[in-house]
N, C-alpha and C positions, 0 to 999 in steps of 0.2 A: 113302119118305116124308120121310126126313131131307134128301134132295136138294131136294125141293119146299119144305120149310121154309127151307132155306138160300137158295133162289131168292127166296122172299118177303122174307127178311131183306136180301139184297143189293139187291133192287128198292127196298125202303124206303130203304136207305142212299143210293141214287142218285136218289131222287125219281121213280121210274118210276110212271106213272099206273095201269097195269093189267097183269095177267098173264092170258094165255090158256092154259088147260090142255086137254089132249086125250088120246085113247087111253085107256090104263089108268093114266094119271097119277092118283095119289090126290088127293082134293079135301078142303079144309077143310069142316067141323071134324073134325080128327083129333088126338088127343093127341100122336102122333109128329111131326106137322107143327108144332104149337105149340111142342113142346120145342125144336126147332131154330130156328124163326122168332122165338121169344121175343115172340109177339104181333103181329109184323109183318103176319100174314095178316088182322088186323083193320084195318089202315091202308092196305093196298094192295088196290085193287079187283081182282076176278078174275072170269072167266067160263069156262065149259066150252064148248069148240067141238066140235061133231059133224062139221061140214062145212068142212074147211080150205080146200078149193078156193074155196068161196063167200066165206069170210072173207078170204083173200088178195086176191081180186078186189075185195072191199069196201074193204080197206085201200089198195090201189093207187089205186082211184077217189078215195079221200080224200086222196091225195097222199103216202102213206107209201112209203118205200123198204123193200122186204122183203129183209132180209139174213139168210142162214143162217150160223150159226157152225159150219162144217163143213170138213173137209179133202176137197177134190175135185181132179180134174185141172186145173180152171180157177179154183180159189179164189185169192184175193188175200191176201197177208199183212196182218193187221190194221193193222200200222204203215204199210203202203203205201196203204191205202184212205182216201179222203176222202169222207165222207158228203155227199151233195148238199144235205141239209137236216137239221133237227132232228127231222123226222117219220120215225122208224125203227121198224120192227117187227123185232126180233131173234129169230130162231127157233133154239131149241136142240133137239137131237134126243134120241133114246133113249140112255141111258147106255152101252149096248153096241153098238147098230146104227146110231146117228146119226140123221140126218134121212132120212125115207122118200124113196126115189128119185122117187116121184110128186111130192113137194113140191120136190125139188131143181130140177126143170125149171121151176118157177113162181117161183123166186127171182130178184130183180133182181141179186143178187150173193151169192156164197159167200165168206166171209172166214174166215181161220184164224189162230189164235194161233201166233206163231213158237215153235218148240220145238227145243231143241238136244241133247237126250238121245237115248237109244236107243228109248224106248217110243213117243214121239209120240202120247201119249194122256193126257187129263186127265179127272178126275172131272167130271161134268156141272155140279155145283154150283160147283166151282172155276172151270171154264170160264165159267160164267155171271158170276161176280164179276170175273174178268179182262176179259171182253168188255164188261161194263157200265162198268168203270173206264176202259177204252180209249176207249169212246164218250164218256164224260164228259170225258176229256182233250181229245178232238177237237172237241167241241161247246161247251165252256165258254170 
């Protein structure tokens, strides 16, 4: 729940319009989310998505680039990727298992945060903040 709260807070900081939650991701209102979000969940709209395949297709039809923040065999380093437009849906995966393989095949691009240590793993809320900042830098 703290990761979800942190995602709301980062989204608010960068002016993100909306968050989509799915799976067993906790949803507001929850005290644990509010504790980390500091009320940002009241300023960033959100919705719960049951059918990601339909949602991704809808976003693509609306002109969004669907980018997954994930390490794959074909992912591009975030600093090497140039978004084609400002309409981006950034998908974050499960804290442990990442983005489901079913969704990986639907992405327009997989991008990863360059990492130079041994672990090559970040907390999902940290990755969210870094990813949003990198997009902000590229698009502003």
